[in-house]
N, C-alpha and C positions, 0 to 999 in steps of 0.2 A: 774970912774965904780962904780954905786951906788949899795954900799952893802945892804942895808935896801932889810928885805925881802916884799916879797908880798903879802902872805899868815901863818899866824902862828894858829895853831888851838888847842883847849882846850878842852880832849874826859877827860870825867866826868863818874865812873861806878857808880854804886850802887851794892853793894852786901848782901844776906843773913848772918846772925851772925852764921849758920853754916859754911860758906864758908871765914869768917874773917885768920883764919888760913892759906889757904891757900890764901888767898891777900897779909900778908907777907910774903908769901915763893918766891912769883912773886915780889913785890919789890926785893925782895934779890936778884933776876936773873938777871930781866929783863934789869936795865940802860943799862949795855952793850950791849943788845939784842938793843932798843927803837935807841941808837945811830949810830948804825949797818943799821939800815934799810936804803934803800935807798933814797935819795933826802935828808933826815933827815940833819939838819945842827947844831941844837941845840936838846938837847931832855932833861925832868927833868921828873918821876915818882916820884907823890908827894900826899901827908897822906892831908888828910882835917879834918878841925874842924866843928863845927856847925855854924859857925858867932857870936855868943852870945858873946860873952869872946877874942877871940883872945890870949887864953892864954893858957898854958900848959894842965890846966883840960877843955877845947875845944875841944878836938878828938872826931870825927867821925868815930869810926872802920867800919863802913856801908858802906865810902864813899870814892874814891880812884878814881887820878885824872893824866893827862899825859900833861904836855904841850912843844907843839912839833910845830921847825920852820923850815920851809920847804927850801927847794935852789929853787924850782920852782914847782908851784900851782897843775901841774898836778899830780906830786909824791905822795900829801895829799892823793888821791883819792884810795891809795894801802892800805892805816894805819889799814884797817880792815880787812884783807885776810893776814896783816905780821902779822910772832909769838908771838908779844907784843900781836895786837889786836885782834887776834883769842884764844889766852890763857885771856886776860880776858875776854870777850865778852860767854864765858863757864860759869864764873859764877857769873856774873851779872845778874839781872833782869832787868835792867832798866839803861838806859845811855843817856847819850846827847852829844852832840857836838857841840861847839861853832868856828865858821869862823871867824876871825878877824883880819886885816889891821893896823899895825902901826902907831899910827898919832906921839909920843913923845917916847921919854925914855932918860933915866939921869941916868948915875949909871952903874955899874958892877953884873952878876953874875958868880960866881966859876971864877970870873978874867976875864970874858969875855964879851963882849957886841952884847947879842945874837939878840937884834932887831935893828941893826944897826944904823942910821944916819935916820931916820925918817923926811920928808917934812911936815909932820902936813897936812892941807887944810880943806876946811867946812865939817864939819856933822850935819846933821839934824835928825840924828834917837838914836839908840840906841850906847852908850860906855862901854867900859869896863876899869877899870882900875887894873893895876896891883900892888902889893907895896910886893918889898921880902927885908931879910936884913937877915945878919949874926949878932948876937947879942958880944959885949964884955960881959966876962965872969961875969969879974966885974961891969958892971954895968947893968946885968939883973934884979937882982932887980926893980932896981927905974923905970926899961921898966914896966914892967908888972902892978908893981904900978900904970903907967899912964895908962893904957889901958882901964881897965873901962869904966871911963865919957867917953870917945869918942866911944867905942863900944855902949854903950847906945845910944848916939845922933845917928851915923850911925843907929839902927835900925827904932830911927823915919824919915830920913831924907826925904823929901818929892823928889819923884822920882826914890826914889830905888826898882831896880826888884828886885835883887836879890845879894846875899852874902855870902861868906863864907874861913874862912883859909884854909891857906895851908902851908904845912915844910914837910924839908927834910927829919927831924927830929923830936922826938918829944919837943925836947929842944933847941934852940940856933939859931935855921936855920926857920925861917917864915916868912910869908906871908899873902896878902890877897888880896881877887876877890871881887870884885864889880862891879854890871851891872847896868846904871844908865837909864831912858828912856832919856835922852838924854847932848848935854856937858853943858847947864846951872846947867840941877838941879846936876851933880859933878862939875861943878867947884864952886858954890854955896857953898854943904856940906867943898868942899877944904878947900879953903879961907876964907868964910863969917862963918865958926859956930865956933861958942869961943873955945869950948874945945878941936875940932882938929885942929886949927888954933894957939890955948897953943900949940898943942905936939909937931906943926913943928916949933915953936920959940924956946922949950928945946931942940930938936933935936942937934943943932951944940955944945951947951952948956953942956950937958949933956955927950955927946959922944957914945951912945947908943950900934954904929954899927959899926964894925966893915970891913964889907963890905953891900952896898945899891944898888938898883935899884928900879924907878919907870917908871911904862910906862902907854901909854893909847892905845886904839883899837877903832878903829871903828868896831862895830860887824854888819860882813854882812848880818850872818844864823846863825840860832839856830835850829840845830837837833835832832829830837828825845823828851824824857821825859824832861821834864823844870822841871819837880818838883824834879830831883834828885839835881837843882841846887839850889832848895826852890823860884823857880822864884815867882812874885806877880806879878797877870793880871791887877793890876791899879796902878801899879807905890807906891803903900801905903806900909807900916808897916807888917811883917806878923807876926802875934802872934809865 
């Protein structure tokens, strides 16, 4: 039996500053509700960062997200009407949803492999890269020191359509989301850009992560307000 899900969704909400307190309350109450939503195989509520630094000072308190892995695609259609979806919609003034098909996945998240064992396949359009790591406390400082050159390089990378940080907690549970015009642009940055390649080389020797996951997805659809994602129309760097 193939355990790879056919559909993963990333929901992103922009809330007014006056609703930040209510957003925090939802982050505290809703994780168990999300996991109990019919058809959900794996789900995480996430805070976000601006994407300019991917560090502790990068937090964006007006943008929140949920990553959801579905047992079957039809179940995803009911998310907006679910208690979690309705609750976030009540405080959001803009939102977007990305519909994703897993292409590759390596590592674990909370001790699980949420995206199964994707078979890959040819993709000619946009792709999304997700990284997620739980930092070792004793190695966190060297990790944060290594972040700025990589973040600066990502900001100017050709073919980048959107990027922002994600996290389950303000410190130590960090990740990134980046959307690319096509797989060629993503590969060029990931493996050929000197700053990013240097960080990859340091990872096994520095021992930064207690747990890590890297995954790529085909972007099948983007629904809603793309500005919530920081989307760049021409695939160039955004100010």
